[in-house]
FIKEZA-795420 format. One record per residue (C-alpha): x, y, z; residue in one letter. Coordinates in Angstrom, 1 decimal, padded with zeros to 4 digits. Layout:
<r><px>X</px><py>Y</py><pz>Z</pz><rest>A</rest></r>
...
END
This chain:
<r><px>-023.5</px><py>-025.8</py><pz>-074.1</pz><rest>M</rest></r>
<r><px>-024.2</px><py>-027.4</py><pz>-070.8</pz><rest>D</rest></r>
<r><px>-027.9</px><py>-027.7</py><pz>-071.8</pz><rest>D</rest></r>
<r><px>-026.9</px><py>-029.5</py><pz>-075.0</pz><rest>K</rest></r>
<r><px>-024.6</px><py>-031.8</py><pz>-073.0</pz><rest>R</rest></r>
<r><px>-027.4</px><py>-032.8</py><pz>-070.8</pz><rest>R</rest></r>
<r><px>-029.4</px><py>-034.0</py><pz>-073.8</pz><rest>L</rest></r>
<r><px>-026.8</px><py>-036.6</py><pz>-074.7</pz><rest>I</rest></r>
<r><px>-027.6</px><py>-040.2</py><pz>-073.5</pz><rest>E</rest></r>
<r><px>-024.4</px><py>-042.2</py><pz>-073.7</pz><rest>P</rest></r>
<r><px>-026.2</px><py>-045.5</py><pz>-073.0</pz><rest>E</rest></r>
<r><px>-028.9</px><py>-044.9</py><pz>-075.7</pz><rest>H</rest></r>
<r><px>-029.3</px><py>-048.2</py><pz>-077.6</pz><rest>E</rest></r>
<r><px>-030.5</px><py>-046.7</py><pz>-080.9</pz><rest>G</rest></r>
<r><px>-028.5</px><py>-043.6</py><pz>-081.5</pz><rest>I</rest></r>
<r><px>-024.7</px><py>-043.2</py><pz>-081.1</pz><rest>S</rest></r>
<r><px>-023.2</px><py>-040.4</py><pz>-079.2</pz><rest>V</rest></r>
<r><px>-021.7</px><py>-039.1</py><pz>-082.4</pz><rest>V</rest></r>
<r><px>-025.2</px><py>-038.9</py><pz>-084.0</pz><rest>R</rest></r>
<r><px>-026.7</px><py>-037.4</py><pz>-080.9</pz><rest>Q</rest></r>
<r><px>-024.1</px><py>-034.6</py><pz>-081.0</pz><rest>C</rest></r>
<r><px>-024.9</px><py>-033.9</py><pz>-084.6</pz><rest>E</rest></r>
<r><px>-028.7</px><py>-033.8</py><pz>-083.8</pz><rest>L</rest></r>
<r><px>-028.3</px><py>-031.3</py><pz>-081.0</pz><rest>V</rest></r>
<r><px>-025.6</px><py>-029.2</py><pz>-082.6</pz><rest>G</rest></r>
<r><px>-022.9</px><py>-030.1</py><pz>-080.1</pz><rest>L</rest></r>
<r><px>-019.3</px><py>-030.5</py><pz>-081.2</pz><rest>A</rest></r>
<r><px>-018.1</px><py>-034.0</py><pz>-080.5</pz><rest>R</rest></r>
<r><px>-015.0</px><py>-032.7</py><pz>-078.6</pz><rest>S</rest></r>
<r><px>-017.3</px><py>-030.8</py><pz>-076.3</pz><rest>S</rest></r>
<r><px>-018.9</px><py>-034.1</py><pz>-075.2</pz><rest>W</rest></r>
<r><px>-015.8</px><py>-036.2</py><pz>-075.0</pz><rest>Y</rest></r>
<r><px>-013.2</px><py>-033.9</py><pz>-073.4</pz><rest>Y</rest></r>
<r><px>-012.2</px><py>-034.0</py><pz>-069.8</pz><rest>K</rest></r>
<r><px>-009.2</px><py>-032.4</py><pz>-068.1</pz><rest>A</rest></r>
<r><px>-005.9</px><py>-034.3</py><pz>-068.5</pz><rest>V</rest></r>
<r><px>-004.9</px><py>-035.5</py><pz>-065.1</pz><rest>E</rest></r>
<r><px>-001.2</px><py>-035.3</py><pz>-064.3</pz><rest>V</rest></r>
<r><px>001.1</px><py>-035.8</py><pz>-061.3</pz><rest>D</rest></r>
<r><px>000.3</px><py>-033.0</py><pz>-058.8</pz><rest>P</rest></r>
<r><px>003.9</px><py>-031.9</py><pz>-058.6</pz><rest>Y</rest></r>
<r><px>004.2</px><py>-031.7</py><pz>-062.4</pz><rest>E</rest></r>
<r><px>000.9</px><py>-029.8</py><pz>-062.5</pz><rest>L</rest></r>
<r><px>002.4</px><py>-027.4</py><pz>-060.0</pz><rest>H</rest></r>
<r><px>005.4</px><py>-026.9</py><pz>-062.3</pz><rest>L</rest></r>
<r><px>003.2</px><py>-026.4</py><pz>-065.3</pz><rest>M</rest></r>
<r><px>001.2</px><py>-023.7</py><pz>-063.6</pz><rest>K</rest></r>
<r><px>004.4</px><py>-021.9</py><pz>-062.7</pz><rest>L</rest></r>
<r><px>005.7</px><py>-022.3</py><pz>-066.3</pz><rest>I</rest></r>
<r><px>002.4</px><py>-021.1</py><pz>-067.7</pz><rest>D</rest></r>
<r><px>002.3</px><py>-018.0</py><pz>-065.5</pz><rest>T</rest></r>
<r><px>006.0</px><py>-017.1</py><pz>-066.2</pz><rest>Q</rest></r>
<r><px>005.7</px><py>-017.8</py><pz>-069.9</pz><rest>Y</rest></r>
<r><px>002.7</px><py>-015.5</py><pz>-070.2</pz><rest>T</rest></r>
<r><px>004.8</px><py>-012.7</py><pz>-068.5</pz><rest>A</rest></r>
<r><px>008.0</px><py>-013.5</py><pz>-070.4</pz><rest>T</rest></r>
<r><px>007.3</px><py>-015.4</py><pz>-073.6</pz><rest>P</rest></r>
<r><px>010.9</px><py>-015.1</py><pz>-074.7</pz><rest>F</rest></r>
<r><px>012.1</px><py>-017.5</py><pz>-071.9</pz><rest>Y</rest></r>
<r><px>013.4</px><py>-020.6</py><pz>-073.5</pz><rest>G</rest></r>
<r><px>014.0</px><py>-024.0</py><pz>-071.8</pz><rest>I</rest></r>
<r><px>017.2</px><py>-023.2</py><pz>-070.0</pz><rest>R</rest></r>
<r><px>016.1</px><py>-019.8</py><pz>-068.8</pz><rest>R</rest></r>
<r><px>012.8</px><py>-021.2</py><pz>-067.6</pz><rest>M</rest></r>
<r><px>014.6</px><py>-023.9</py><pz>-065.8</pz><rest>S</rest></r>
<r><px>016.8</px><py>-021.4</py><pz>-064.1</pz><rest>A</rest></r>
<r><px>013.8</px><py>-019.3</py><pz>-063.1</pz><rest>W</rest></r>
<r><px>012.1</px><py>-022.3</py><pz>-061.6</pz><rest>L</rest></r>
<r><px>015.2</px><py>-023.0</py><pz>-059.5</pz><rest>R</rest></r>
<r><px>015.0</px><py>-019.4</py><pz>-058.2</pz><rest>T</rest></r>
<r><px>011.5</px><py>-020.4</py><pz>-057.0</pz><rest>Q</rest></r>
<r><px>012.9</px><py>-023.3</py><pz>-055.0</pz><rest>G</rest></r>
<r><px>012.0</px><py>-026.0</py><pz>-057.6</pz><rest>E</rest></r>
<r><px>014.8</px><py>-028.5</py><pz>-058.1</pz><rest>A</rest></r>
<r><px>014.3</px><py>-029.2</py><pz>-061.8</pz><rest>V</rest></r>
<r><px>016.6</px><py>-029.9</py><pz>-064.8</pz><rest>N</rest></r>
<r><px>016.2</px><py>-028.6</py><pz>-068.3</pz><rest>H</rest></r>
<r><px>015.1</px><py>-032.0</py><pz>-069.7</pz><rest>K</rest></r>
<r><px>012.1</px><py>-032.1</py><pz>-067.4</pz><rest>R</rest></r>
<r><px>011.2</px><py>-028.5</py><pz>-068.3</pz><rest>V</rest></r>
<r><px>011.6</px><py>-029.2</py><pz>-072.0</pz><rest>A</rest></r>
<r><px>009.2</px><py>-032.1</py><pz>-071.7</pz><rest>R</rest></r>
<r><px>006.6</px><py>-030.1</py><pz>-069.8</pz><rest>L</rest></r>
<r><px>006.8</px><py>-027.2</py><pz>-072.2</pz><rest>M</rest></r>
<r><px>006.3</px><py>-029.6</py><pz>-075.2</pz><rest>R</rest></r>
<r><px>003.3</px><py>-031.0</py><pz>-073.4</pz><rest>Q</rest></r>
<r><px>001.9</px><py>-027.5</py><pz>-072.9</pz><rest>M</rest></r>
<r><px>002.6</px><py>-026.7</py><pz>-076.5</pz><rest>G</rest></r>
<r><px>004.8</px><py>-023.6</py><pz>-075.9</pz><rest>I</rest></r>
<r><px>008.2</px><py>-022.4</py><pz>-076.9</pz><rest>E</rest></r>
<r><px>010.2</px><py>-019.3</py><pz>-076.5</pz><rest>A</rest></r>
<r><px>009.4</px><py>-016.4</py><pz>-078.9</pz><rest>I</rest></r>
<r><px>012.5</px><py>-015.1</py><pz>-080.6</pz><rest>Y</rest></r>
<r><px>014.2</px><py>-015.3</py><pz>-084.0</pz><rest>P</rest></r>
<r><px>016.5</px><py>-018.3</py><pz>-084.4</pz><rest>R</rest></r>
<r><px>018.0</px><py>-020.6</py><pz>-087.1</pz><rest>P</rest></r>
<r><px>015.8</px><py>-023.3</py><pz>-088.6</pz><rest>K</rest></r>
<r><px>017.1</px><py>-026.2</py><pz>-086.4</pz><rest>T</rest></r>
<r><px>014.1</px><py>-028.4</py><pz>-087.3</pz><rest>S</rest></r>
<r><px>011.7</px><py>-028.7</py><pz>-090.2</pz><rest>L</rest></r>
<r><px>008.3</px><py>-030.3</py><pz>-090.7</pz><rest>P</rest></r>
<r><px>008.3</px><py>-033.9</py><pz>-092.0</pz><rest>G</rest></r>
<r><px>008.8</px><py>-034.5</py><pz>-095.7</pz><rest>E</rest></r>
<r><px>005.2</px><py>-035.5</py><pz>-096.2</pz><rest>Q</rest></r>
<r><px>004.0</px><py>-032.1</py><pz>-094.9</pz><rest>V</rest></r>
<r><px>003.6</px><py>-029.4</py><pz>-097.4</pz><rest>R</rest></r>
<r><px>005.1</px><py>-026.1</py><pz>-096.3</pz><rest>R</rest></r>
<r><px>003.5</px><py>-022.8</py><pz>-097.0</pz><rest>Y</rest></r>
<r><px>005.1</px><py>-019.3</py><pz>-097.1</pz><rest>P</rest></r>
<r><px>004.5</px><py>-016.5</py><pz>-094.7</pz><rest>Y</rest></r>
<r><px>002.3</px><py>-014.1</py><pz>-096.7</pz><rest>L</rest></r>
<r><px>001.8</px><py>-011.2</py><pz>-094.3</pz><rest>L</rest></r>
<r><px>005.2</px><py>-009.5</py><pz>-094.4</pz><rest>K</rest></r>
<r><px>004.7</px><py>-005.8</py><pz>-095.3</pz><rest>G</rest></r>
<r><px>001.0</px><py>-006.4</py><pz>-096.0</pz><rest>M</rest></r>
<r><px>-001.5</px><py>-003.7</py><pz>-095.2</pz><rest>S</rest></r>
<r><px>-004.6</px><py>-005.2</py><pz>-093.5</pz><rest>I</rest></r>
<r><px>-007.4</px><py>-002.6</py><pz>-093.6</pz><rest>N</rest></r>
<r><px>-010.7</px><py>-004.6</py><pz>-093.4</pz><rest>A</rest></r>
<r><px>-012.2</px><py>-007.6</py><pz>-091.7</pz><rest>P</rest></r>
<r><px>-011.9</px><py>-011.1</py><pz>-093.2</pz><rest>N</rest></r>
<r><px>-008.7</px><py>-010.3</py><pz>-095.0</pz><rest>V</rest></r>
<r><px>-006.5</px><py>-012.3</py><pz>-092.5</pz><rest>V</rest></r>
<r><px>-007.6</px><py>-014.8</py><pz>-089.9</pz><rest>W</rest></r>
<r><px>-005.1</px><py>-016.5</py><pz>-087.5</pz><rest>S</rest></r>
<r><px>-005.2</px><py>-019.4</py><pz>-085.1</pz><rest>T</rest></r>
<r><px>-003.2</px><py>-020.9</py><pz>-082.2</pz><rest>D</rest></r>
<r><px>-003.5</px><py>-023.3</py><pz>-079.3</pz><rest>I</rest></r>
<r><px>-002.9</px><py>-022.5</py><pz>-075.6</pz><rest>T</rest></r>
<r><px>-002.8</px><py>-024.4</py><pz>-072.3</pz><rest>Y</rest></r>
<r><px>-005.6</px><py>-023.8</py><pz>-069.8</pz><rest>I</rest></r>
<r><px>-004.9</px><py>-025.0</py><pz>-066.3</pz><rest>R</rest></r>
<r><px>-007.4</px><py>-026.9</py><pz>-064.2</pz><rest>M</rest></r>
<r><px>-007.4</px><py>-027.9</py><pz>-060.5</pz><rest>P</rest></r>
<r><px>-006.3</px><py>-031.4</py><pz>-061.2</pz><rest>H</rest></r>
<r><px>-005.1</px><py>-031.2</py><pz>-064.8</pz><rest>G</rest></r>
<r><px>-005.4</px><py>-029.1</py><pz>-067.9</pz><rest>F</rest></r>
<r><px>-007.1</px><py>-028.7</py><pz>-071.3</pz><rest>V</rest></r>
<r><px>-006.1</px><py>-027.0</py><pz>-074.5</pz><rest>Y</rest></r>
<r><px>-007.9</px><py>-024.0</py><pz>-076.0</pz><rest>L</rest></r>
<r><px>-007.9</px><py>-023.1</py><pz>-079.7</pz><rest>V</rest></r>
<r><px>-009.2</px><py>-019.8</py><pz>-081.1</pz><rest>A</rest></r>
<r><px>-009.5</px><py>-018.2</py><pz>-084.5</pz><rest>I</rest></r>
<r><px>-009.1</px><py>-014.4</py><pz>-084.6</pz><rest>L</rest></r>
<r><px>-009.7</px><py>-011.8</py><pz>-087.3</pz><rest>D</rest></r>
<r><px>-006.5</px><py>-009.7</py><pz>-087.5</pz><rest>W</rest></r>
<r><px>-008.2</px><py>-006.4</py><pz>-088.4</pz><rest>F</rest></r>
<r><px>-011.0</px><py>-006.3</py><pz>-085.9</pz><rest>S</rest></r>
<r><px>-009.5</px><py>-008.7</py><pz>-083.2</pz><rest>R</rest></r>
<r><px>-012.9</px><py>-010.4</py><pz>-083.2</pz><rest>Y</rest></r>
<r><px>-012.7</px><py>-014.0</py><pz>-081.9</pz><rest>V</rest></r>
<r><px>-014.6</px><py>-015.9</py><pz>-084.6</pz><rest>L</rest></r>
<r><px>-014.6</px><py>-019.3</py><pz>-082.9</pz><rest>A</rest></r>
<r><px>-013.0</px><py>-021.3</py><pz>-080.1</pz><rest>W</rest></r>
<r><px>-012.9</px><py>-024.9</py><pz>-078.9</pz><rest>Q</rest></r>
<r><px>-011.6</px><py>-026.8</py><pz>-075.9</pz><rest>V</rest></r>
<r><px>-010.0</px><py>-030.3</py><pz>-076.0</pz><rest>S</rest></r>
<r><px>-008.0</px><py>-032.6</py><pz>-073.7</pz><rest>N</rest></r>
<r><px>-005.7</px><py>-033.5</py><pz>-076.6</pz><rest>T</rest></r>
<r><px>-003.9</px><py>-031.5</py><pz>-079.2</pz><rest>M</rest></r>
<r><px>-005.2</px><py>-033.5</py><pz>-082.2</pz><rest>D</rest></r>
<r><px>-006.6</px><py>-031.8</py><pz>-085.3</pz><rest>V</rest></r>
<r><px>-010.3</px><py>-032.6</py><pz>-084.5</pz><rest>G</rest></r>
<r><px>-011.1</px><py>-029.6</py><pz>-082.2</pz><rest>F</rest></r>
<r><px>-009.2</px><py>-027.3</py><pz>-084.5</pz><rest>C</rest></r>
<r><px>-011.3</px><py>-028.4</py><pz>-087.5</pz><rest>L</rest></r>
<r><px>-014.5</px><py>-027.8</py><pz>-085.4</pz><rest>E</rest></r>
<r><px>-013.3</px><py>-024.3</py><pz>-084.6</pz><rest>A</rest></r>
<r><px>-012.6</px><py>-023.7</py><pz>-088.3</pz><rest>L</rest></r>
<r><px>-016.0</px><py>-024.9</py><pz>-089.4</pz><rest>E</rest></r>
<r><px>-017.7</px><py>-022.6</py><pz>-086.8</pz><rest>T</rest></r>
<r><px>-015.6</px><py>-019.6</py><pz>-087.9</pz><rest>A</rest></r>
<r><px>-016.5</px><py>-020.2</py><pz>-091.6</pz><rest>L</rest></r>
<r><px>-020.2</px><py>-020.1</py><pz>-090.7</pz><rest>S</rest></r>
<r><px>-019.5</px><py>-016.4</py><pz>-089.7</pz><rest>V</rest></r>
<r><px>-017.4</px><py>-015.4</py><pz>-092.7</pz><rest>G</rest></r>
<r><px>-014.5</px><py>-016.3</py><pz>-094.9</pz><rest>K</rest></r>
<r><px>-010.9</px><py>-014.8</py><pz>-095.0</pz><rest>P</rest></r>
<r><px>-008.7</px><py>-014.2</py><pz>-097.9</pz><rest>Q</rest></r>
<r><px>-005.7</px><py>-015.6</py><pz>-095.9</pz><rest>I</rest></r>
<r><px>-005.5</px><py>-018.0</py><pz>-093.0</pz><rest>F</rest></r>
<r><px>-002.3</px><py>-017.7</py><pz>-090.9</pz><rest>N</rest></r>
<r><px>-001.0</px><py>-020.2</py><pz>-088.4</pz><rest>S</rest></r>
<r><px>002.2</px><py>-021.5</py><pz>-086.9</pz><rest>D</rest></r>
<r><px>003.7</px><py>-024.8</py><pz>-088.1</pz><rest>Q</rest></r>
<r><px>002.1</px><py>-026.9</py><pz>-085.5</pz><rest>G</rest></r>
<r><px>001.1</px><py>-030.4</py><pz>-086.6</pz><rest>S</rest></r>
<r><px>-002.6</px><py>-029.6</py><pz>-086.3</pz><rest>Q</rest></r>
<r><px>-002.3</px><py>-026.7</py><pz>-088.8</pz><rest>F</rest></r>
<r><px>000.1</px><py>-028.4</py><pz>-091.2</pz><rest>T</rest></r>
<r><px>-001.9</px><py>-031.6</py><pz>-091.4</pz><rest>S</rest></r>
<r><px>-003.3</px><py>-032.5</py><pz>-094.8</pz><rest>N</rest></r>
<r><px>-006.9</px><py>-032.6</py><pz>-093.4</pz><rest>V</rest></r>
<r><px>-006.6</px><py>-029.0</py><pz>-092.1</pz><rest>F</rest></r>
<r><px>-004.8</px><py>-027.4</py><pz>-095.0</pz><rest>T</rest></r>
<r><px>-007.0</px><py>-029.4</py><pz>-097.4</pz><rest>G</rest></r>
<r><px>-010.1</px><py>-027.9</py><pz>-095.8</pz><rest>Y</rest></r>
<r><px>-008.7</px><py>-024.4</py><pz>-096.4</pz><rest>L</rest></r>
<r><px>-007.7</px><py>-025.2</py><pz>-099.9</pz><rest>E</rest></r>
<r><px>-011.2</px><py>-026.5</py><pz>-100.8</pz><rest>R</rest></r>
<r><px>-012.6</px><py>-023.2</py><pz>-099.6</pz><rest>E</rest></r>
<r><px>-010.0</px><py>-021.3</py><pz>-101.8</pz><rest>N</rest></r>
<r><px>-008.4</px><py>-019.7</py><pz>-098.8</pz><rest>I</rest></r>
<r><px>-004.7</px><py>-018.8</py><pz>-099.1</pz><rest>A</rest></r>
<r><px>-002.5</px><py>-020.4</py><pz>-096.4</pz><rest>I</rest></r>
<r><px>000.2</px><py>-018.5</py><pz>-094.6</pz><rest>S</rest></r>
<r><px>002.5</px><py>-020.1</py><pz>-092.0</pz><rest>Q</rest></r>
<r><px>004.9</px><py>-018.5</py><pz>-089.5</pz><rest>D</rest></r>
<r><px>008.6</px><py>-019.3</py><pz>-089.6</pz><rest>G</rest></r>
<r><px>009.6</px><py>-021.9</py><pz>-087.1</pz><rest>K</rest></r>
<r><px>010.0</px><py>-020.4</py><pz>-083.6</pz><rest>G</rest></r>
<r><px>008.6</px><py>-017.0</py><pz>-084.8</pz><rest>R</rest></r>
<r><px>005.4</px><py>-016.6</py><pz>-082.8</pz><rest>A</rest></r>
<r><px>005.7</px><py>-012.8</py><pz>-083.3</pz><rest>F</rest></r>
<r><px>004.5</px><py>-013.5</py><pz>-086.8</pz><rest>D</rest></r>
<r><px>001.2</px><py>-014.3</py><pz>-085.2</pz><rest>N</rest></r>
<r><px>001.4</px><py>-011.5</py><pz>-082.6</pz><rest>I</rest></r>
<r><px>-002.3</px><py>-010.6</py><pz>-082.4</pz><rest>F</rest></r>
<r><px>-003.3</px><py>-014.0</py><pz>-081.2</pz><rest>I</rest></r>
<r><px>-000.4</px><py>-014.1</py><pz>-078.8</pz><rest>E</rest></r>
<r><px>-001.8</px><py>-010.9</py><pz>-077.3</pz><rest>R</rest></r>
<r><px>-005.2</px><py>-012.5</py><pz>-077.1</pz><rest>L</rest></r>
<r><px>-003.8</px><py>-015.4</py><pz>-075.1</pz><rest>W</rest></r>
<r><px>-002.2</px><py>-012.9</py><pz>-072.7</pz><rest>R</rest></r>
<r><px>-005.4</px><py>-011.0</py><pz>-072.3</pz><rest>T</rest></r>
<r><px>-007.5</px><py>-014.2</py><pz>-071.7</pz><rest>V</rest></r>
<r><px>-005.0</px><py>-015.5</py><pz>-069.2</pz><rest>K</rest></r>
<r><px>-004.7</px><py>-012.3</py><pz>-067.1</pz><rest>Y</rest></r>
<r><px>-008.4</px><py>-011.3</py><pz>-067.3</pz><rest>E</rest></r>
<r><px>-010.0</px><py>-014.7</py><pz>-067.1</pz><rest>E</rest></r>
<r><px>-008.0</px><py>-017.8</py><pz>-066.5</pz><rest>V</rest></r>
<r><px>-005.7</px><py>-016.6</py><pz>-063.7</pz><rest>Y</rest></r>
<r><px>-008.5</px><py>-015.1</py><pz>-061.6</pz><rest>I</rest></r>
<r><px>-010.9</px><py>-018.0</py><pz>-061.9</pz><rest>K</rest></r>
<r><px>-010.8</px><py>-021.4</py><pz>-060.2</pz><rest>N</rest></r>
<r><px>-012.5</px><py>-023.7</py><pz>-062.6</pz><rest>Y</rest></r>
<r><px>-014.1</px><py>-026.5</py><pz>-060.8</pz><rest>E</rest></r>
<r><px>-014.6</px><py>-028.7</py><pz>-063.9</pz><rest>S</rest></r>
<r><px>-014.1</px><py>-028.6</py><pz>-067.6</pz><rest>V</rest></r>
<r><px>-017.8</px><py>-027.7</py><pz>-068.1</pz><rest>S</rest></r>
<r><px>-017.4</px><py>-024.9</py><pz>-065.7</pz><rest>N</rest></r>
<r><px>-014.3</px><py>-023.7</py><pz>-067.6</pz><rest>A</rest></r>
<r><px>-016.2</px><py>-023.8</py><pz>-070.9</pz><rest>V</rest></r>
<r><px>-019.1</px><py>-021.9</py><pz>-069.5</pz><rest>K</rest></r>
<r><px>-016.8</px><py>-019.2</py><pz>-068.0</pz><rest>S</rest></r>
<r><px>-014.7</px><py>-018.9</py><pz>-071.2</pz><rest>L</rest></r>
<r><px>-017.9</px><py>-018.6</py><pz>-073.2</pz><rest>S</rest></r>
<r><px>-019.0</px><py>-015.6</py><pz>-071.1</pz><rest>S</rest></r>
<r><px>-015.5</px><py>-014.1</py><pz>-071.3</pz><rest>Y</rest></r>
<r><px>-015.3</px><py>-014.4</py><pz>-075.1</pz><rest>F</rest></r>
<r><px>-018.7</px><py>-012.8</py><pz>-075.4</pz><rest>H</rest></r>
<r><px>-017.5</px><py>-009.9</py><pz>-073.2</pz><rest>F</rest></r>
<r><px>-014.3</px><py>-009.7</py><pz>-075.2</pz><rest>Y</rest></r>
<r><px>-016.1</px><py>-009.5</py><pz>-078.5</pz><rest>N</rest></r>
<r><px>-019.0</px><py>-007.3</py><pz>-077.6</pz><rest>H</rest></r>
<r><px>-018.2</px><py>-005.2</py><pz>-074.5</pz><rest>Q</rest></r>
<r><px>-014.4</px><py>-004.9</py><pz>-074.0</pz><rest>R</rest></r>
<r><px>-013.2</px><py>-001.6</py><pz>-075.4</pz><rest>L</rest></r>
<r><px>-009.8</px><py>-002.0</py><pz>-077.0</pz><rest>Q</rest></r>
<r><px>-007.3</px><py>000.9</py><pz>-077.1</pz><rest>Q</rest></r>
<r><px>-005.9</px><py>-000.4</py><pz>-080.5</pz><rest>S</rest></r>
<r><px>-009.4</px><py>-000.1</py><pz>-081.9</pz><rest>L</rest></r>
<r><px>-009.8</px><py>003.5</py><pz>-080.7</pz><rest>S</rest></r>
<r><px>-011.8</px><py>002.2</py><pz>-077.7</pz><rest>Y</rest></r>
<r><px>-014.3</px><py>000.3</py><pz>-079.7</pz><rest>Q</rest></r>
<r><px>-015.3</px><py>-003.3</py><pz>-079.4</pz><rest>T</rest></r>
<r><px>-014.1</px><py>-006.1</py><pz>-081.8</pz><rest>P</rest></r>
<r><px>-017.7</px><py>-006.9</py><pz>-082.8</pz><rest>A</rest></r>
<r><px>-018.5</px><py>-003.3</py><pz>-083.8</pz><rest>K</rest></r>
<r><px>-015.3</px><py>-003.1</py><pz>-085.9</pz><rest>I</rest></r>
<r><px>-015.9</px><py>-006.5</py><pz>-087.4</pz><rest>H</rest></r>
<r><px>-019.5</px><py>-006.1</py><pz>-088.4</pz><rest>F</rest></r>
<r><px>-019.6</px><py>-002.4</py><pz>-089.3</pz><rest>S</rest></r>
<r><px>-016.5</px><py>-002.1</py><pz>-091.4</pz><rest>S</rest></r>
END
């Protein structure tokens, strides 16, 4: 990816950056992204929240606030709520439907309850997570096959708009095609442009209940694995460095990392030999 980025000439008079990205096969978000810079103290709080949330994903705003205070941070729950929203995280636990998507957003049922998934490309799922950087953060989206745990595609962005999610979807569909695509009710995945893309491909859409991340448990486990085995033990010097390191990790995850749940086989072996 770094080699492709070096081919882009932003000052080129005859070819736009968008067209150059198309010509070299580089996702536009991979050229435009840069880490979001935030106040150093807020970044410190976000790193603490990220680490604790990965360990205890059932911590809501008030419990997270209380935990931060035990770490000597004088914060109130309003500040923690704002930071958790910015990070795109919420506690995992069953709760009443206190909020619903907007009226213009079509809602889709959760299709996976009681379903037996015994082959690749039956169900794919997706989610977004926060990746911390020395002076800011970026977002990571991934698409995962439920049966094989194979990571079909991933993208990094400095915003949570739908663009980088669509790029990941396009990449994943170049590998295969699922019967069902499962996600949470995030605005990226409920947007007409994203659901419309799936519908044009005749892929059934399944969406988790609000606040029920356990419905998408396999990708939640992926995030925990990525954080503990990659993100928390690396000091990314730049976004390009993070992308390069994540690329190496996902290759290791797919092709070399033996998984107990797969009888100590790799996701790639299960995905392409089943």
